N, C-alpha and C positions, 0 to 999 in steps of 0.2 A: 520345438517347444515354444509356447507363447510366452513372451516376456510380460512381467508385471511392472507397471509403473506405480511407485509409491509416492504420492503427493503428501508433503507435510508442511504445515505453516502455523504460525502464531499471529504475526502481525497482519493487519488488514491489507497493507500494500502487497505483502507476499501472497496472501490468499487471492487478491485480485489477479495477480500474474498467473497463479496456478489455475484458477477458474477459467481464465481466458485461454490458457494453453489447452486445457481439457476441451474447451469449446472448439478451438482450432482443429484439434484431432478428430472432432466429430463432423467436420465439414467435408464436402467433396468437390466444391467448386475449384476451377483452375486457379483463380486468384489466391485462394487460400493455400494452394500447393506452393506457390512462390514464397509465401511467408513461412510455410513449414520447412522450407529448404534449410534455413539457418538453424532451426531446431534439430533437424536430422544430422547436420554437420556436427552439432554439439553432442548429440547422443550417438556416439560412434557405434558401428557394427550393426545398426538397425536401419532398415529402410523406412520411408514414409508409410508404406503399406503395413509393415510390421508394427509401427507405432500406432496406427489407426486400429489394428486388430488386437492390440495389447489388452491385458487385464489392467484395471485401474483400482487402486485403493487410496482412500483419502484419510489422512490423519489431521485433525484440526483441534486447536485449543485456544483459549483466550479470545481476543477480538476476532480472530479468523473464523470462529464458529459462526458468528453473525453473518459473515460474508457468504459462507457455504450454505447456510440455511435459506438464504434468499434465492438460491439457484434451484431450477427445476432439473433434477438429475435423473429422473426416471427411476429405473431399478437400482441405480448406484446409490448406496447408503454410506455416507461418511462415518468414520469412527470419531466421535467427539470425546475429547479427553478431559474437558473441563473448561467452562467459560470464564471462570474466575481469573483475575489478573496474575496470580501466582502460577508458576510452571508446574505441570504435572510431574510427579515422580514415578518414572517408569521402572518397574522391577526387572530383574534379569529375565524372568519368565515372559514378561510382556514384550521386551525387546526381542527375545528369541522368537516369539510368535510372529513378530513383524517381519523378521529377516530370514529365519532359518527354514521356512517352508520350502518345498520343492519348487524348482523353476528359477530361471534367470530373473533378476530384478534390477531396476534402476531407481535410485532415490532422487526425487526431484523436489527441491525446496525453494522458498524465497531466500532473501538475504536478510533475515530478521535482525533487528537492531541489537546494539551492544549488550543489552540486558537479557537477550533471548538465550536461554541455556539449553532447553530441550532439543531445539533443532541442531545444535552443535553436538550434543550427545549422539543424536541419530547419525550425523556425519561420521563421527568417530567409529560407531558401531558398524556402519556400512563398510567403511574402509577396512576394518579388521576382517570382514568377511569377503573382501574383494568385490564388493558391489559398487558400481560407478555412482558418483555423487555429482548431480547437475544442479546448479543454483541459478536462479533468475534474479537479476537486479532490477528493481522497479524504478530506480532513479539513479542519478550519477553523483550522489553526495556520499561522502565518507565510506567509499568502497573498501579501501585497504584496512580501515579501522574496524571493519566487521569480519575480516578474514582471520578468525582465530577459533580454537576449539574450546571445550569447557574448562580447560586448565590455562587458558589465555596464551597458548602457544599458537604460532602461525599455522593456519590450516587452509590449504588451497584445494577447492573442489576440483574434480577431474575436468569439469567444464563450468565456466561461468558465463551466462548469457548477459551481455551488457548493451544498453541502448545507445551509447555514444562513445566517441573516442576519449572524452573527458574521463570516463571510467578507467580506461587503460592507462591514461596518463597518470591518474591518481595512484594506481597500482605500481607503476614504474617509479614514480616520485618517492614512493616509500621503500624502494630498494628490492622490489619483488619482480620475478620474471613473469611477464604478462602472457606467456604462451598459452595458458589455460583459458584465457578470456576470448570469447567469440562475439563479434558484433552481430546483434540480432534486434529486429524491431521490437519495441515495447509491446508485448502481447495485449495488455490491458487496453492501451490507447488504440491499438489496431482494431480490437473488437468494438470499441466505442465508435470508431470512424465508420465501420461498415454495418453497424446495428442501429435500428431506429431507437430513439429515446422513449421508452415506455415508462411513465412515472405517475406517482400519486401526488396531487397538489398539496403542499404543506401549508399554504397561506392561511387557511382557516385555523389550523393548529397553532400557528404563530400569532393569530389575532389580527392579521393584516387586513386592511380595508382597501377598496379599489384605488383610491387616490394616493395611497402611500407608495413610496419606493422602498422595496425591501432590499437591504444591503446585507449580504451573507458574509460574515467574517469567519474564515476557515482557520481554526486554531490548530496548533501542533504541540508536540511534547518537547519543546526546546528545554524548558527548565528541568524536566524529568531526566532527559538524556545528559544534560550538563551534570546533574548529580551522580550519574553513572560514569562520569569521566570522558564522555564523548565531546569533542570540540563542537560548539554550536555558535553560529554566527547571527543569531537572532534571539529576541526575547519577546515571546507572543503576548505576554501581559502588558509590557510597555507599549508594544505596537497597538494593542487594543485600546489602551488608554488614550493614545494619540488619535486613533480613529474616532473615538467617542468625542474627544475635544474638538476635532475638526468638523464633525457632523453637526455640532452645535452651531457652527458658522456656515453650514450648508455645503461643505466640501468633504470628500473622503479623506484627503490629507490637507494640511494647512495651505499648501501652495500648488496642489495638483489634484487631478481627478475631476470628474464631472460635478457640476453643481446640482444640489438636491434640495427641493423645497420642503418636502414632507417625508423624511426618512423613517424607516423602522429597522433597527439593527438586530439581526439574528446572529448570535454567537454559537457556532457549532463546535463543540469540543471534540478532540481526537478521541477515539475509543479507548486509548490507554492513558488518557490525561486525568490528572487529579483536579476535579472541578472546584475544589475548595478554593483554588486561587482566583476564582471568579466571584467569590462571595461578596466582594465590594460592589458588584453591579446592583445588588438589591437595595443598597443604601445610596447609590449615586443619584444625584439630582441633575437632570438635563431636560432639554426641550423636546425630546422624542422618546418613544418607547424602546426598551432593550429587552430582548428575549434570549435566554439560554436554552438551547433546544438541540437534541440529537434525533428529532423525529424523522422518520422515513430513512430511506437509503441515501447514500451520497448523490446518486442521480436525482432522486426525488427532491433533495434540498437544492441542488444546482438549478434544476429546471423550474423550481418554484420561486427562485429569487430574481430580482431585476439586475442586480450587480453582485458579482462574487469577488471578494477581496482577500488578500493574504500574500504570503511569500510563495515562491514557486513550489508546488507540491502536486501530488497526483489529482486531487480534486480540482485545482485550478486548471491543470492541463486538460482534464476531462471537460471542464466547462468550456474551454477554448474549442475543443474538438466538437462539442455540442452546439457551438455557435452562440454561446451566451456572452454577455458583456463581463469582461474580466479586468480587474485593476490590480496589478502587482504593486505592493507597497514599496515605495522607495526608501522609507525609513525602516531599518531592521530592529529598532528598539534598543540598540546598543550604541551609546554615545562615547 
């Protein structure tokens, strides 16, 4: 009987991982097989061939919908549960329709952030039915803090694919047995490494002219996550304020970063970010233009910029993989 892989995600980072895993499963080159080996070890009882031949079903909601809509999936049609920021409320009948159809299944998700409820409900429902739960971590931050069910009890997936030993150390530091965690290369970054960067230029949308240096500030949801009780070691608004101040003096940071004669600062908000916290930009007086824009895909924005700045995150890692100039901010905005 053919196994069905059920991909489910809300966060864009999670969706990137699942999109890339699906892409890996569609490849046939030998070098892909080497990468697939770690995934096969995680999804026990199935060979790489069985995973390639498996049925696939995609569930996406919130910002993840935008990620999946950019993909050319051929006859595969995702089930979009709602692009709004709030979590969809799945009825018992809808959950039954996902899990109780005939055939073996594996639930594959990202590791959505601490405010993600639906993915955790799906974890619980899969476990009730004896369906393996495999989760992919897209970074090595706050791993243990995200291992809980919808009632805030500890929940350990059957397998968690992690990109570094730091993830395992975080799990063990929080008193959990890390035996369920499997080291496996970051699927999204691997796909970026082996795929050409096809992108649409955003510079015209940003109003940039040829002699300007476009600095792309990649924002994150630090303040939002802090409000949900997750420890956050940066403040994106304060960091941005410092970047703006430093660019007035021709630097990215006060005492570091390349010198820039004619900057144009583009602030790219995170898909789940409350952009009202950037309203002060419209009133700010400085010597260069500032644009708040989510135009294009992350790859479009990265490849259209001259310099990409921010704290370590998926977009900056992708920019590095793509060979773009990246400046990691040394000031985290918390004094």
